[in-house]
PAMIDREN-671605 format. One line per 2 residues: their letters; for each residue z, y, x of C-alpha. Coordinates in Angstrom, 2 decimals, padded with zeros to 5 digits. Layout:
# PAMIDREN-671605
A) Z/Y/X | ...
***
This chain:
# PAMIDREN-671605
MV) 107.13/-228.55/166.95 | 105.14/-229.01/163.75
PL) 101.36/-228.54/164.29 | 099.78/-225.43/162.70
YS) 097.62/-227.52/160.34 | 100.79/-229.05/158.90
HR) 102.11/-225.58/158.04 | 098.84/-224.83/156.30
FL) 098.91/-228.13/154.42 | 102.46/-227.55/153.24
FA) 101.68/-223.98/152.23 | 098.58/-225.11/150.31
LE) 100.59/-227.82/148.56 | 103.34/-225.37/147.66
LY) 100.79/-222.84/146.43 | 099.10/-225.52/144.33
LK) 102.36/-226.50/142.63 | 103.09/-222.84/141.94
YI) 099.57/-222.48/140.57 | 100.24/-225.19/137.99
LE) 103.27/-223.26/136.86 | 101.39/-219.96/136.92
SA) 098.58/-221.43/134.83 | 101.01/-222.33/132.07
LH) 102.87/-219.01/132.19 | 099.74/-216.84/132.26
LE) 097.35/-218.74/130.00 | 097.75/-216.18/127.26
RK) 097.34/-213.30/129.72 | 094.13/-214.85/131.07
TL) 092.64/-215.20/127.59 | 093.40/-211.59/126.73
AM) 092.14/-210.30/130.08 | 088.84/-212.15/129.80
AS) 088.35/-210.97/126.22 | 089.11/-207.30/126.89
GI) 087.75/-206.95/130.43 | 091.17/-206.01/131.83
NS) 091.66/-206.63/135.57 | 087.96/-207.00/136.22
QR) 088.37/-205.76/139.78 | 086.49/-207.67/142.46
VL) 088.65/-209.35/145.11 | 087.34/-210.83/148.34
VV) 089.42/-213.62/149.93 | 088.86/-214.00/153.68
ND) 090.41/-217.30/154.78 | 089.12/-220.23/156.88
EP) 091.28/-222.81/155.13 | 089.27/-224.11/152.10
AI) 092.31/-225.45/150.24 | 094.14/-222.11/150.41
SR) 091.00/-220.18/149.45 | 090.42/-222.37/146.41
LL) 093.99/-221.96/145.22 | 093.91/-218.19/145.72
LL) 090.67/-218.04/143.73 | 092.28/-220.05/140.93
LL) 095.33/-217.80/140.87 | 093.22/-214.64/140.91
GT) 091.04/-216.01/138.12 | 094.15/-216.74/136.05
HG) 094.98/-213.03/136.21 | 091.45/-211.96/135.27
YK) 090.23/-210.87/138.73 | 086.66/-211.58/139.81
AT) 087.28/-213.33/143.11 | 085.02/-214.74/145.82
AV) 085.87/-216.25/149.21 | 084.38/-216.24/152.70
KN) 085.52/-218.06/155.83 | 085.32/-215.45/158.58
GP) 084.96/-211.81/159.58 | 081.14/-211.57/159.83
EA) 080.76/-213.09/156.35 | 083.30/-210.60/155.03
LK) 081.39/-207.66/156.56 | 078.22/-208.81/154.77
KV) 079.92/-209.61/151.48 | 081.52/-206.18/151.02
ND) 078.02/-204.73/150.54 | 077.88/-206.55/147.18
GV) 080.77/-204.47/145.91 | 084.46/-205.22/146.52
DL) 087.58/-203.50/145.16 | 090.18/-205.25/147.35
IL) 090.28/-207.67/150.32 | 092.88/-210.39/150.97
LD) 092.51/-210.96/154.72 | 094.03/-213.78/156.77
LL) 094.84/-212.87/160.37 | 094.12/-216.35/161.75
LP) 090.33/-216.59/161.64 | 088.36/-218.91/163.97
DQ) 085.52/-216.71/165.16 | 086.91/-213.24/164.66
QG) 090.60/-212.51/164.35 | 091.78/-210.73/161.25
FE) 092.80/-207.76/163.40 | 089.18/-207.23/164.48
AC) 087.82/-207.70/160.96 | 090.34/-205.15/159.68
RL) 089.41/-202.69/162.44 | 085.68/-202.98/161.69
LK) 086.14/-202.60/157.94 | 088.39/-199.54/158.28
SD) 086.21/-197.84/160.91 | 083.04/-198.03/158.81
AR) 082.55/-195.08/156.42 | 081.00/-197.42/153.85
TQ) 084.05/-199.73/153.66 | 087.00/-197.70/154.94
NI) 088.28/-196.93/151.43 | 088.42/-200.60/150.34
PI) 092.13/-201.58/150.32 | 093.10/-204.54/152.53
II) 096.17/-206.76/152.12 | 096.89/-208.87/155.19
IS) 098.09/-212.40/154.40 | 099.51/-214.26/157.36
AN) 102.04/-216.84/158.51 | 102.88/-214.47/161.36
TQ) 106.10/-212.68/160.53 | 106.53/-210.86/163.84
NR) 106.98/-207.11/163.52 | 104.35/-206.34/166.16
DK) 101.65/-208.02/164.03 | 102.69/-206.04/160.97
IE) 102.78/-202.80/162.92 | 099.34/-203.40/164.47
SF) 097.91/-204.24/161.06 | 099.12/-200.95/159.61
HL) 097.85/-199.03/162.64 | 094.40/-200.54/162.01
GA) 094.47/-199.28/158.43 | 095.73/-202.27/156.42
DD) 097.24/-201.19/153.11 | 099.84/-203.97/152.84
YL) 101.11/-207.08/154.67 | 102.26/-210.25/152.93
AK) 103.86/-213.08/154.90 | 103.48/-216.74/153.98
PF) 104.98/-218.41/152.08 | 105.09/-216.01/149.14
EP) 105.59/-216.13/145.41 | 102.40/-215.60/143.35
EE) 104.20/-212.92/141.33 | 104.81/-210.96/144.54
LF) 101.13/-211.27/145.49 | 099.98/-209.82/142.17
AR) 102.63/-207.11/142.19 | 101.36/-206.01/145.61
IE) 097.70/-206.22/144.50 | 098.38/-204.04/141.46
AV) 100.36/-201.52/143.52 | 097.65/-201.24/146.19
LR) 094.90/-200.84/143.58 | 096.88/-198.15/141.79
RS) 097.32/-196.20/145.02 | 093.66/-196.68/145.88
NH) 092.48/-195.48/142.46 | 094.77/-192.45/142.53
TA) 093.59/-191.54/146.03 | 089.93/-191.96/145.10
DY) 090.39/-189.88/141.93 | 092.22/-187.18/143.85
EH) 089.61/-187.03/146.63 | 086.79/-186.93/144.06
SQ) 088.45/-184.14/142.08 | 089.12/-182.17/145.27
RQ) 085.50/-182.47/146.35 | 084.25/-181.46/142.89
YA) 086.57/-178.47/142.96 | 085.21/-177.45/146.38
VM) 081.59/-177.87/145.21 | 082.26/-175.79/142.10
NE) 083.91/-173.01/144.13 | 081.04/-172.91/146.62
LQ) 078.43/-172.87/143.85 | 080.18/-170.04/142.02
HI) 080.39/-168.10/145.30 | 076.64/-168.60/145.91
IK) 075.79/-167.33/142.40 | 078.25/-164.43/142.33
HE) 077.22/-163.10/145.75 | 073.57/-164.19/145.41
RV) 073.76/-166.22/148.60 | 070.25/-167.61/148.24
IP) 067.20/-166.66/150.29 | 063.76/-167.05/148.71
YF) 061.20/-168.62/151.04 | 057.48/-168.34/150.29
QP) 054.82/-170.94/151.08 | 051.16/-169.94/150.70
IY) 048.75/-171.92/148.53 | 045.12/-171.69/149.65
LL) 041.85/-172.26/147.89 | 040.08/-174.78/150.11
KP) 036.42/-173.92/149.66 | 036.01/-171.20/150.69
MR) 039.42/-170.92/152.34 | 041.39/-167.96/150.97
LF) 044.90/-167.14/149.80 | 045.49/-167.94/146.12
GL) 049.25/-167.65/145.63 | 052.71/-168.32/147.01
EV) 055.34/-170.81/145.88 | 058.98/-169.75/145.91
LS) 061.41/-172.15/147.60 | 065.16/-171.60/147.82
RP) 067.46/-171.81/150.83 | 071.23/-171.39/150.27
QT) 073.05/-169.08/152.68 | 075.94/-171.44/153.36
KG) 076.96/-174.00/155.94 | 079.20/-175.79/153.48
IL) 078.76/-178.68/151.07 | 075.73/-177.13/149.35
SD) 073.69/-176.26/152.43 | 070.96/-178.63/151.18
PQ) 068.86/-176.92/148.43 | 068.48/-180.15/146.48
EM) 072.25/-180.70/146.43 | 072.77/-177.09/145.36
FK) 070.49/-177.43/142.33 | 071.89/-180.86/141.42
AA) 075.38/-179.35/141.43 | 074.18/-176.45/139.29
LR) 072.83/-178.89/136.68 | 076.03/-180.96/136.81
FG) 078.29/-177.94/136.23 | 076.06/-176.18/133.69
LY) 075.17/-173.31/136.04 | 071.49/-174.08/136.58
YQ) 070.26/-171.09/134.55 | 072.51/-168.66/136.44
LE) 071.42/-170.06/139.83 | 067.70/-170.12/139.02
MV) 067.83/-166.54/137.74 | 069.32/-165.42/141.05
VW) 066.41/-167.07/142.85 | 063.80/-165.64/140.46
RK) 065.21/-162.10/140.59 | 065.27/-162.05/144.38
AL) 061.73/-163.49/144.52 | 060.46/-160.93/141.99
AI) 061.97/-158.09/144.02 | 059.75/-159.15/146.93
AT) 056.67/-160.18/144.94 | 056.40/-156.97/142.91
RL) 056.62/-154.95/146.11 | 054.17/-156.92/148.25
FE) 051.86/-159.01/146.08 | 048.42/-157.69/145.15
QE) 046.23/-160.30/143.42 | 048.23/-163.34/144.51
HL) 049.81/-165.68/141.97 | 053.53/-166.46/141.99
FL) 054.68/-170.10/141.66 | 058.26/-170.59/140.41
NC) 059.96/-173.98/140.12 | 061.16/-174.57/136.58
DP) 063.38/-177.46/135.50 | 062.92/-179.06/132.03
YL) 066.54/-178.05/131.33 | 065.52/-174.38/131.58
VE) 062.43/-174.84/129.42 | 064.49/-176.51/126.66
SD) 066.97/-173.61/126.57 | 066.68/-170.73/124.10
RF) 066.38/-168.06/126.81 | 062.60/-167.53/126.67
IV) 062.83/-163.91/125.48 | 065.38/-163.00/128.16
IK) 063.25/-164.57/130.89 | 060.03/-162.93/129.66
DM) 061.76/-159.54/129.56 | 062.97/-160.05/133.13
FS) 059.38/-160.21/134.36 | 058.42/-157.15/132.29
NW) 061.36/-155.19/133.67 | 060.26/-155.98/137.22
GM) 056.68/-154.98/136.44 | 055.28/-158.45/137.14
SS) 052.51/-159.58/134.80 | 053.22/-163.03/133.38
QK) 049.48/-163.71/133.72 | 050.02/-164.04/137.47
VF) 052.94/-166.50/137.15 | 052.78/-170.28/137.25
LE) 055.91/-172.07/136.01 | 055.94/-175.25/138.06
IT) 057.69/-178.02/136.11 | 059.89/-180.00/138.49
ER) 061.83/-183.24/138.03 | 065.40/-182.24/138.86
SA) 066.41/-183.36/135.37 | 064.74/-185.46/132.71
IS) 063.32/-184.10/129.48 | 066.02/-184.67/126.87
QY) 064.31/-183.31/123.75 | 060.54/-183.71/123.92
KI) 059.62/-181.75/120.77 | 061.77/-178.77/121.77
FF) 060.46/-178.99/125.34 | 056.78/-178.88/124.35
DR) 057.38/-176.21/121.67 | 059.11/-174.00/124.23
LL) 056.30/-174.53/126.73 | 053.94/-173.25/124.04
DY) 056.12/-170.11/123.74 | 055.83/-169.53/127.49
RR) 052.06/-170.03/127.39 | 051.73/-167.59/124.49
GG) 053.76/-165.16/126.59 | 051.07/-165.28/129.26
FK) 052.67/-167.74/131.68 | 050.61/-170.59/133.12
IA) 052.02/-174.10/133.42 | 051.78/-176.29/136.53
ID) 052.90/-179.92/136.76 | 054.47/-180.93/140.07
DV) 054.23/-184.28/141.89 | 051.36/-185.88/139.97
GG) 051.47/-189.51/140.95 | 055.25/-189.77/140.75
GF) 058.37/-188.60/138.96 | 057.98/-186.38/135.89
AS) 054.20/-186.19/136.07 | 053.27/-189.18/133.93
LE) 049.89/-189.24/132.19 | 051.63/-188.81/128.84
SI) 053.38/-185.65/130.06 | 050.11/-184.20/131.34
VE) 048.36/-184.94/128.05 | 051.16/-183.32/126.02
TR) 051.67/-180.35/128.34 | 047.97/-179.53/128.91
PE) 048.75/-177.67/132.16 | 046.48/-175.12/133.79
LI) 047.26/-176.66/137.19 | 048.53/-179.95/138.59
KL) 049.85/-180.70/142.05 | 049.09/-183.94/143.86
DR) 052.23/-185.65/145.11 | 052.65/-185.32/148.88
HI) 052.92/-189.11/149.22 | 049.35/-189.42/147.96
VS) 048.13/-186.65/150.28 | 049.82/-187.99/153.41
GL) 047.44/-190.31/155.28 | 044.74/-189.79/152.66
AY) 041.93/-189.80/155.24 | 042.69/-193.42/156.21
DC) 043.64/-194.94/152.85 | 040.91/-196.10/150.46
VK) 043.32/-196.60/147.56 | 044.65/-193.04/147.87
KS) 041.08/-191.72/148.03 | 040.26/-193.53/144.80
IV) 043.33/-192.07/143.07 | 042.45/-188.54/144.20
KL) 038.85/-188.98/143.02 | 040.08/-189.96/139.56
IV) 042.48/-187.01/139.37 | 039.83/-184.55/140.56
SF) 037.39/-185.92/137.96 | 040.04/-185.53/135.24
CR) 040.73/-181.94/136.35 | 037.06/-180.96/136.30
DN) 036.52/-182.45/132.86 | 039.54/-180.56/131.46
QV) 039.29/-177.24/133.37 | 042.53/-177.93/135.25
MC) 043.07/-176.68/138.79 | 044.01/-179.37/141.34
VA) 046.34/-178.49/144.24 | 047.36/-180.85/147.08
EG) 050.91/-180.62/148.43 | 052.17/-181.68/151.84
IE) 049.01/-181.23/153.94 | 050.11/-182.02/157.48
GR) 046.91/-182.82/159.40 | 043.28/-181.80/159.86
QD) 041.90/-185.18/158.78 | 043.72/-185.06/155.43
LD) 042.61/-181.46/154.88 | 038.96/-182.31/155.55
ML) 039.16/-185.29/153.18 | 040.68/-183.15/150.41
VE) 037.79/-180.69/150.77 | 035.29/-183.57/150.70
LG) 036.86/-185.03/147.54 | 036.69/-181.68/145.77
VD) 040.36/-180.72/145.55 | 040.59/-177.02/144.65
AG) 043.56/-175.83/146.69 | 046.34/-176.95/148.99
QG) 049.58/-176.16/150.76 | 051.56/-177.72/153.56
YY) 052.94/-177.29/157.05 | 049.48/-177.68/158.58
LC) 048.33/-174.56/156.73 | 051.50/-172.46/156.74
RP) 055.21/-173.18/156.76 | 057.57/-171.61/154.21
TP) 058.93/-168.26/155.39 | 061.32/-165.59/154.06
NV) 059.04/-162.90/155.52 | 055.92/-162.29/153.44
DL) 053.02/-160.96/155.51 | 049.99/-161.19/153.25
KA) 047.61/-159.91/155.91 | 048.67/-162.60/158.38
MS) 048.69/-165.26/155.67 | 045.20/-164.31/154.49
VM) 043.78/-164.97/157.95 | 044.56/-168.70/157.68
TP) 044.74/-170.49/161.03 | 045.87/-174.13/160.59
H) 048.59/-175.21/163.03
***
């Protein structure tokens, strides 16, 4: 019986001789591939025999693939996090058999879609069958011709790409259908969260938050609005939310202000007149409305954006900037926008009582607001200590779970008698 290492030596030698031939036959292909970026897929070779790994890397490089090699299963599991399009996996690994590595890769949601080609000297049917049961995409027995290897690689990658494209298109189709259903049937519930003046404590206004009435893909409000922006349906969705909120506000509000989230995409649109008329038709004075600029999308056209904001302000609306200290609310944006109100980012508010740096930041923002007649509101108040510190630092108003959670049921009398939780 010939020892196993002799089989490996002979296979490596045979592969090397074939590589010399391949190099000559595919020199032109390699030059073109490197110049045009063709076959830039990333291949991970998992093999404990250095000579075989080196030769596979050389062959893969000749065909324009970006190839790296590791010696065992644990290294492979770490390496896939760097981004891999295909894995060439040897079954005979010293510390972790290829079967186990294949099982782990295909059972993990993060790696299960990476195609795996098993390469092994084992030609027994039971090994092939077990490999396929574990999720392997192909099985190649040694010795093999390099041309067969690359034919199989290309076939597996084609199947993988088609499957990924199909799954992506199916998911996008499902998201689009669900979004259209939400808009058509107005399957959105407006929630209201009170905003309180802190000294003395009294109700100032209510912010409108949206909760989709679905248990499907878009059950998360953030995902719903992201999808609306992606499919060009943001205006239609936001108008559903605003109309339903206005129906409640015009019936129940007295002197309270209404805060509506407003994406830069909506501000840049040419629908100002339509939106202004909507408030007039509902009998809601624009003087009581704060348009709260959020950061769901970036400002694409600054001049148009700031010109349109001026139109809204001339129409009586007030402008609020959300999340000061992060995201959209840069100093430049505040200077250009000249808002009537800014909101402190919840990350600055959280733990404020015990953080000297955060206290210093809030002091600076409060000083800026006083000098420029801008109202300062703290978001995300979740504890008594932070609330007391905000009052001490001179913040005008606040909102958060500690004061009152968002609710679809507006009870102004109960909300006015503020009892922190």
